[in-house]
Every structure is written in structure tokens, then in C-alpha cells.
DODREN-327861 format. One record per residue (C-alpha): x, y, z; residue in three letters. Coordinates in nm, 2 decimals. Each point is the difference from the previous one (the first is absolute). Example, Ala and Ser with C-alpha at 12.3 -4.5 7.8 and 13.67 -1.06 7.14 Angstrom:
<nodes>
       x       y       z  type
    1.23   -0.45    0.78   ALA
    0.14    0.34   -0.07   SER
</nodes>
This chain:
<nodes>
       x       y       z  type
    1.80    3.57   -3.89   MET
    0.03   -0.21    0.32   ALA
    0.30    0.05    0.22   LEU
    0.12   -0.36   -0.05   GLN
   -0.01    0.04   -0.38   GLN
    0.18    0.33    0.01   ILE
    0.28   -0.12    0.22   VAL
    0.03   -0.34   -0.18   GLU
    0.03    0.17   -0.34   GLN
    0.26    0.25    0.12   THR
    0.21   -0.26    0.19   VAL
    0.00   -0.26   -0.28   THR
    0.05    0.27   -0.26   GLY
    0.33    0.08    0.17   LEU
    0.11   -0.36   -0.01   GLY
   -0.08   -0.11    0.36   TYR
   -0.25   -0.23    0.17   ASP
   -0.27    0.13    0.24   LEU
    0.01   -0.20    0.32   VAL
   -0.24    0.19    0.22   GLU
   -0.21    0.32    0.04   ILE
   -0.09    0.11    0.35   GLU
   -0.20    0.30    0.12   ARG
    0.07    0.10    0.36   SER
   -0.15    0.25    0.24   ALA
    0.11    0.36   -0.06   GLY
   -0.02   -0.03   -0.38   GLY
    0.32   -0.21   -0.04   LEU
    0.00   -0.20   -0.33   LEU
    0.27   -0.27    0.02   ARG
    0.10   -0.18   -0.32   ILE
    0.23   -0.30    0.01   THR
    0.19   -0.09   -0.32   ILE
    0.24   -0.27   -0.11   ASP
    0.21   -0.10   -0.30   MET
   -0.18   -0.22   -0.25   PRO
    0.08   -0.37    0.03   TRP
   -0.03   -0.28   -0.24   ALA
    0.08   -0.37    0.07   ALA
    0.33   -0.09   -0.15   PRO
    0.01   -0.25   -0.28   ALA
    0.09   -0.36    0.11   ALA
    0.33    0.00   -0.20   ASP
    0.13    0.35    0.11   THR
    0.18    0.12    0.31   VAL
   -0.23    0.22    0.21   PRO
    0.08    0.37   -0.04   ALA
    0.12    0.20    0.30   VAL
   -0.31    0.15    0.16   GLU
   -0.03    0.38   -0.02   GLN
   -0.14    0.20    0.29   PHE
   -0.19    0.33    0.01   ILE
    0.22    0.30    0.06   THR
   -0.07    0.35    0.14   VAL
    0.03    0.13   -0.36   GLU
   -0.28   -0.25   -0.11   ASP
   -0.22    0.13    0.27   CYS
    0.06    0.36   -0.09   GLU
   -0.07   -0.06   -0.37   LYS
   -0.33   -0.17    0.09   VAL
   -0.09    0.27    0.25   THR
    0.04    0.28   -0.25   ARG
   -0.20   -0.18   -0.27   GLN
   -0.28   -0.09    0.25   LEU
   -0.03    0.35    0.14   GLN
   -0.06    0.12   -0.36   PHE
   -0.25   -0.28   -0.08   ALA
   -0.19    0.03    0.33   LEU
   -0.03    0.38   -0.04   GLU
   -0.13   -0.03   -0.36   VAL
   -0.27   -0.24    0.12   ASP
   -0.09    0.20    0.31   GLY
    0.09   -0.27    0.25   VAL
   -0.02    0.14    0.36   ASP
    0.30   -0.09    0.22   TYR
    0.21    0.20    0.25   ALA
    0.33   -0.19   -0.03   ARG
    0.14   -0.25   -0.25   LEU
    0.25   -0.27    0.10   GLU
    0.16   -0.24   -0.25   VAL
    0.22   -0.28    0.14   SER
    0.14   -0.35   -0.06   SER
   -0.18   -0.30    0.14   PRO
    0.26   -0.05    0.28   GLY
    0.11   -0.32    0.16   ILE
   -0.35   -0.10    0.10   ASP
   -0.14    0.03   -0.35   ARG
   -0.36   -0.10   -0.05   PRO
   -0.07   -0.30   -0.23   LEU
   -0.33    0.06   -0.18   ARG
    0.01   -0.18   -0.34   HIS
    0.09   -0.35   -0.12   GLU
    0.31    0.15   -0.16   GLN
    0.12    0.13    0.34   ASP
   -0.02   -0.35    0.14   PHE
    0.20   -0.14   -0.29   ILE
    0.26    0.27    0.03   ARG
    0.05   -0.06    0.37   PHE
   -0.02   -0.38    0.01   GLU
    0.24   -0.13    0.26   GLY
    0.00    0.31    0.21   GLU
   -0.14    0.02    0.36   VAL
   -0.34    0.16    0.00   VAL
   -0.26    0.11    0.26   ASP
   -0.36   -0.10   -0.08   LEU
   -0.33    0.10    0.16   THR
   -0.30   -0.21   -0.09   LEU
   -0.35    0.14   -0.03   LYS
   -0.14   -0.29    0.22   GLN
    0.17   -0.20    0.28   PRO
    0.15   -0.33   -0.11   ILE
   -0.27   -0.19    0.21   GLY
   -0.03   -0.37    0.01   ALA
    0.21   -0.04   -0.32   ALA
    0.31    0.03    0.22   ALA
   -0.07   -0.34    0.15   GLY
    0.13    0.12    0.34   GLY
    0.35    0.08   -0.13   ALA
   -0.08    0.37    0.01   VAL
   -0.23    0.21    0.22   ALA
   -0.35   -0.01   -0.17   ALA
   -0.03    0.38    0.03   ASN
    0.33    0.08   -0.15   ARG
    0.01    0.24   -0.30   LYS
    0.36    0.12   -0.02   LYS
    0.29   -0.21   -0.13   PHE
    0.36    0.05   -0.10   ARG
    0.19   -0.24   -0.22   GLY
    0.18   -0.07   -0.33   ALA
   -0.23    0.06   -0.30   LEU
   -0.01   -0.31   -0.23   GLU
   -0.21   -0.12   -0.30   ARG
   -0.23   -0.28    0.11   ALA
    0.00   -0.33   -0.19   GLU
   -0.36    0.02   -0.11   GLY
    0.03    0.36   -0.11   GLY
   -0.05    0.30    0.23   GLY
    0.23    0.10    0.28   TRP
    0.12   -0.11    0.34   GLN
    0.23    0.12    0.28   ILE
    0.23   -0.22    0.20   VAL
    0.11    0.07    0.35   TRP
    0.11   -0.14    0.33   SER
   -0.12    0.14    0.33   ASP
    0.34   -0.08    0.17   GLU
    0.15    0.32    0.14   PRO
    0.35    0.09   -0.13   PRO
    0.29   -0.08    0.23   ALA
    0.13    0.30    0.19   LYS
    0.37    0.10   -0.06   PRO
    0.22   -0.22    0.21   GLY
   -0.29   -0.24    0.09   GLN
    0.08   -0.37   -0.01   ARG
   -0.26   -0.21   -0.17   VAL
   -0.02   -0.36    0.09   SER
    0.04   -0.24   -0.29   LYS
   -0.24   -0.24    0.18   LYS
   -0.29    0.25   -0.02   ARG
   -0.23   -0.08   -0.29   PRO
   -0.05    0.30   -0.24   PRO
   -0.34    0.16   -0.02   ALA
   -0.20   -0.14   -0.29   PRO
   -0.01    0.19   -0.33   VAL
   -0.35    0.12   -0.08   GLN
   -0.15    0.09   -0.33   VAL
   -0.30    0.22   -0.07   LEU
   -0.15    0.00   -0.35   GLY
   -0.21    0.30   -0.11   PHE
   -0.16    0.18   -0.29   THR
    0.03    0.38   -0.06   LEU
   -0.37    0.03    0.07   ASP
    0.05   -0.12    0.36   GLU
    0.25    0.27    0.09   LEU
   -0.07    0.33    0.17   ARG
    0.36    0.11   -0.04   GLU
    0.34   -0.14   -0.11   ALA
    0.33    0.17    0.04   ARG
    0.37   -0.08   -0.02   LEU
    0.12   -0.06    0.36   ALA
    0.23    0.30    0.10   PRO
    0.30   -0.21    0.10   LEU
    0.32    0.21    0.05   VAL
    0.34   -0.13    0.08   ASN
    0.20    0.29    0.15   PHE
    0.32   -0.20    0.01   LYS
    0.01   -0.01   -0.38   GLY
    0.10   -0.37    0.00   ARG
   -0.19   -0.31   -0.08   ASP
   -0.11   -0.24    0.29   ALA
    0.32   -0.20   -0.02   LYS
    0.22    0.31    0.05   GLY
    0.14   -0.01   -0.35   GLY
    0.01    0.27   -0.26   THR
   -0.24    0.29   -0.02   PRO
   -0.34   -0.11   -0.13   ALA
   -0.10    0.11   -0.35   ALA
   -0.34    0.17   -0.01   ASP
</nodes>
């Protein structure tokens, strides 16, 4: 049986989703798992999202060690982990799940002449809010205006940088990940109550 199939059967059989399988130098086999997700029904309140715990990783590790040994898969070390704050987005369902979040995209090909001069023609990397496009598909929305530094006065007369939009299909992407944004202060941008994650 192929490695992908063994790992996927084991992980899904334990009630988790397989996010990624990675083989690294030195025989490291890294498996990334996540809790299953289903889009909430329109008339229900979304459930509190569950996260992968150390116990979940231990359970999957024990079962995978057994399954890989039975099938004779060669590896030196097995590592099972959660996707982390820079979770890769691979399938349509991932994009639906994280709609509205800030993502980092890398295109397979530079944007080229389609940018119309608003963006460098050789640009492949973008960061912006993930949104559903009007005609179907996906888009990200961003502004290239740098954030104000703490204590910096911003003139009200200065015009804001234009908001830009990039539409894309999943076939055009080399990679998409959640942007690893961390707020060490534990408060929202307005200085209010701690942000709910």
C-alpha cells in the first residue's frame, strides 16, 4: 500500500483530517493532522472550533507506528503535529473554512500584464483577506499602505492607499497559507478586550 493511503486511512479512521505528509532528510516523516470541519448550517450558530492537542498527536503517533511497521514503510523518525498558525490551504473546503482570514498566496506564474500597472508585473506573492469572488472562485483584498507605527501621527489630509483585489483559481496557486499574525498584547487593535481566537 502507498504511504499516502496508509497514513490517510489511519488518520481518518481515528477521526482526524490529514493536512500534510512530508518526508525530510534523515528519514523524518512529518504528518500534520487537524480536527474535521464541516460548514455550519445557515440557521445554526457556528460551533466553537476544536484544536489538536498533544493527546491527539500521541494517539495518532501510536497508531501510525503500528500501521507503518505492518506495511514495512522505512522511516527513521515520526513526527505528528497540528497545522500551526500558518496552516496550509489545499482544498476548496479549506478556503471555505477560512474565508475572511488573512492569507499568504504564492502564484505559479507572475501576475504579468494583468495587473495593469497597479502591481509589479513579476510579483507572485500576496497577503490579503480571503473572500469569495462575485463570479465564483476566490479573491484576496489588500492595501499596500504600511501600518502606522505606535505613536506616529497620520495626517487626515493624506489620501489612503488604494484597496487592491486579486482574483484567482486554485489551479493558479503554488501555495496558500494562513498568514501567521500574532498579537502579543492579547488585545484587539482598538485596545479593548482580549481577542477571541
